[in-house]
C-alpha positions as CSV (number, residue, x, y, z in Angstrom):
1,M,115.9,60.9,-96.1
2,T,114.7,63.5,-98.7
3,K,116.5,67.2,-98.9
4,G,113.2,68.4,-97.8
5,G,113.2,65.7,-94.7
6,L,116.7,67.0,-94.1
7,A,115.8,70.7,-93.8
8,S,113.1,70.1,-91.5
9,W,115.1,67.9,-89.2
10,R,117.6,70.4,-89.5
11,Y,115.0,73.4,-88.3
12,A,113.7,71.0,-85.5
13,C,117.2,70.6,-84.1
14,I,117.8,74.4,-84.2
15,A,114.2,75.1,-82.9
16,A,115.3,72.7,-79.7
17,L,118.5,74.3,-79.3
18,I,117.0,77.4,-79.0
19,A,114.4,76.5,-76.7
20,G,116.6,74.5,-74.8
21,Y,119.0,77.7,-74.4
22,A,116.1,79.6,-73.2
23,S,114.6,77.5,-70.9
24,L,118.1,77.3,-69.1
25,A,118.6,80.8,-69.0
26,H,115.3,81.2,-67.5
27,Y,116.6,78.8,-64.7
28,T,119.4,80.5,-63.8
29,N,117.4,83.7,-64.2
30,S,115.2,82.6,-61.5
31,N,117.4,80.9,-59.1
32,P,119.8,82.7,-57.0
33,Q,122.0,79.4,-56.3
34,A,122.5,79.0,-60.0
35,Q,124.7,82.0,-60.8
36,G,127.7,79.7,-61.8
37,L,125.7,77.9,-64.2
38,G,124.0,81.4,-65.4
39,A,127.8,82.8,-65.9
40,L,128.3,79.9,-68.1
41,V,125.2,79.5,-69.8
42,A,125.7,83.7,-70.4
43,V,128.9,83.7,-71.6
44,A,129.6,80.6,-73.4
45,P,128.3,81.3,-76.8
46,L,129.9,84.7,-77.1
47,C,133.2,82.3,-76.6
48,A,131.8,80.3,-79.1
49,V,131.0,82.8,-81.6
50,G,134.1,84.8,-81.1
51,W,136.6,81.7,-81.4
52,G,135.0,80.6,-84.7
53,L,135.0,84.3,-86.0
54,A,138.7,84.0,-85.2
55,W,139.2,81.0,-86.3
56,R,137.7,82.1,-90.0
57,S,139.6,85.5,-90.0
58,I,142.0,86.2,-92.4
59,Y,144.2,87.4,-90.0
60,R,143.8,84.1,-88.4
61,W,146.6,84.3,-85.5
62,R,146.2,87.7,-84.5
63,A,142.7,87.2,-84.3
64,L,143.1,84.0,-82.1
65,A,145.9,85.7,-79.8
66,A,143.0,88.2,-79.3
67,A,140.2,85.7,-78.7
68,L,142.8,84.0,-75.8
69,L,143.5,87.3,-74.1
70,A,139.5,87.9,-74.0
71,S,139.1,84.4,-72.4
72,V,141.9,85.0,-70.3
73,L,140.2,88.5,-69.2
74,I,136.8,86.5,-68.7
75,A,138.5,84.0,-66.5
76,S,140.0,86.5,-64.7
77,S,137.0,88.3,-63.8
78,W,134.6,85.3,-63.5
79,H,133.4,85.9,-60.1
80,H,132.5,89.5,-61.2
81,I,131.0,87.9,-64.0
82,E,129.2,85.5,-61.7
83,A,127.9,88.5,-59.3
84,H,126.3,90.1,-62.8
85,F,125.6,87.2,-65.3
86,A,121.9,88.3,-65.9
87,L,123.9,91.9,-67.0
88,A,125.7,89.7,-69.8
89,Y,122.4,88.6,-70.9
90,V,121.1,91.8,-71.4
91,L,124.1,93.0,-73.1
92,E,124.1,89.5,-75.7
93,E,120.4,90.0,-76.7
94,C,120.3,93.8,-76.9
95,G,123.8,93.9,-78.6
96,I,122.2,91.3,-81.2
97,Y,119.1,93.0,-81.7
98,A,120.8,96.9,-82.0
99,L,123.6,95.6,-84.5
100,L,120.4,94.2,-86.8
101,G,118.7,97.4,-86.1
102,Y,121.7,99.5,-87.2
103,T,122.0,97.3,-90.2
104,F,118.5,97.6,-91.3
105,A,118.4,101.6,-90.6
106,R,122.0,102.4,-92.1
107,T,120.2,101.4,-95.4
108,L,117.3,103.7,-95.1
109,F,120.0,107.0,-95.2
110,P,119.8,109.0,-98.2
111,G,121.8,107.6,-101.1
112,R,121.4,104.0,-100.0
113,V,119.1,101.2,-100.9
114,P,116.5,100.0,-98.4
115,L,117.7,96.5,-97.3
116,C,114.6,94.6,-98.1
117,T,114.4,96.7,-101.2
118,Y,117.8,95.2,-101.9
119,W,116.8,91.7,-101.4
120,A,113.5,92.1,-103.1
121,D,115.2,93.3,-106.0
122,L,117.6,90.2,-106.0
123,V,114.3,87.6,-106.2
124,H,112.0,89.7,-108.6
125,G,114.3,93.1,-110.1
126,P,113.8,95.3,-111.5
127,L,111.1,96.2,-108.8
128,P,108.0,98.8,-109.6
129,E,107.8,101.8,-107.5
130,T,104.9,100.3,-105.4
131,V,107.4,97.8,-104.4
132,V,110.0,99.9,-103.7
133,R,107.8,102.2,-101.5
134,Y,106.3,98.9,-99.7
135,T,109.9,97.6,-99.0
136,R,111.5,100.8,-97.7
137,N,108.2,101.1,-95.2
138,A,109.0,97.1,-94.5
139,T,112.7,98.1,-93.6
140,A,111.6,100.9,-91.6
141,A,109.5,98.7,-89.7
142,W,111.8,96.1,-88.9
143,V,114.3,99.1,-87.6
144,V,111.4,99.8,-85.4
145,F,110.8,96.7,-84.1
146,F,114.2,95.5,-83.4
147,A,114.6,99.2,-81.6
148,L,111.8,98.5,-79.1
149,V,112.4,94.8,-78.3
150,C,115.9,96.5,-76.8
151,C,114.1,99.1,-74.9
152,T,111.6,96.7,-74.0
153,S,114.3,94.2,-72.5
154,V,116.0,97.4,-70.8
155,V,113.0,98.7,-69.4
156,L,112.0,95.0,-67.9
157,Y,115.7,94.5,-66.6
158,A,115.6,97.8,-64.8
159,Y,112.5,97.7,-63.6
160,A,110.5,94.5,-63.1
161,P,111.5,91.9,-61.0
162,R,114.2,89.5,-63.0
163,T,111.4,86.5,-63.6
164,V,109.7,89.0,-65.7
165,W,112.2,90.2,-67.2
166,S,113.7,86.9,-67.9
167,A,110.4,85.6,-69.4
168,F,110.1,88.1,-72.0
169,S,113.5,87.6,-73.0
170,N,113.8,83.9,-73.3
171,F,110.1,83.2,-73.9
172,F,108.2,86.4,-75.7
173,T,110.7,87.9,-77.6
174,P,111.4,84.7,-80.1
175,P,107.5,84.2,-80.9
176,L,107.0,87.9,-81.3
177,V,110.0,87.8,-84.1
178,V,107.9,85.0,-85.9
179,L,104.9,87.5,-85.4
180,M,106.5,90.0,-87.4
181,F,107.2,87.7,-89.7
182,T,103.7,86.7,-90.2
183,G,102.3,90.4,-90.1
184,E,104.8,91.3,-92.7
185,Y,103.6,88.5,-94.8
186,V,99.8,89.0,-94.3
187,V,100.5,92.4,-95.4
188,R,102.6,91.6,-98.2
189,R,100.2,89.4,-100.0
190,I,97.6,92.4,-99.4
191,V,99.2,95.0,-100.7
192,L,101.7,93.6,-103.5
193,P,100.5,92.0,-107.1
194,S,101.2,87.7,-106.9
195,E,104.5,88.3,-108.9
196,H,106.0,90.4,-106.1
197,R,105.5,88.8,-102.8
198,A,108.6,87.0,-102.4
199,G,109.1,87.0,-98.6
200,L,111.9,88.2,-96.4
201,L,113.3,84.6,-95.9
202,Q,113.1,84.1,-99.6
203,S,114.6,87.1,-100.3
204,V,117.8,86.8,-97.7
205,R,118.0,83.2,-99.1
206,A,118.4,84.5,-102.6
207,Y,121.1,87.2,-101.4
208,L,123.4,84.2,-99.6
209,D,123.0,82.1,-102.8
210,S,124.2,85.2,-104.8
211,Q,127.4,85.6,-102.3
212,R,128.1,81.9,-102.9
213,Q,128.7,82.1,-106.6
214,P,132.0,82.6,-107.8
215,T,133.0,85.8,-109.2
216,T,134.5,85.7,-112.9
């Protein structure tokens, strides 16, 4: 299999896993009898991420001990988690988008380089003023987007039927992210010269590549 074919297969598998998880999460939120499964689906990704980070930590044994303690607390509170598993979904989703929003927002403070500007500079730096201004606005747009997703999810969870909130969280949010990427790409092609049209994903890939390079 070619490198391009392997990458396509990897992305297809990731998309299938995301779609499968979203469908399972929506099923558990739509069926009161699926509390046990809902709690497991809600908590399992957090536990997996926590154990993975603990294993890769430079303080591995202390981190693993903390992960073990957290797992024991989760197990001892399992009945309570089953009764409120939908809240775990909300906290997980909003926590992710809030963290992303904060990551972008903190780079907009005075004296800092906006995140999209920094990534674009890795691909096409040094950047002219028009590109710096655009990438700063793009960074702010992502902050607003993440904030709107968080607020909408919380409002729907609090005031709408659970199935409505679940449908938004599991089936509408991912396409909205794709739509945001697409919209930013279209605007970028309209307002920027061709030599400065590297997309966010390409810029992030350049950043990740720069982090993998050995330091001298």
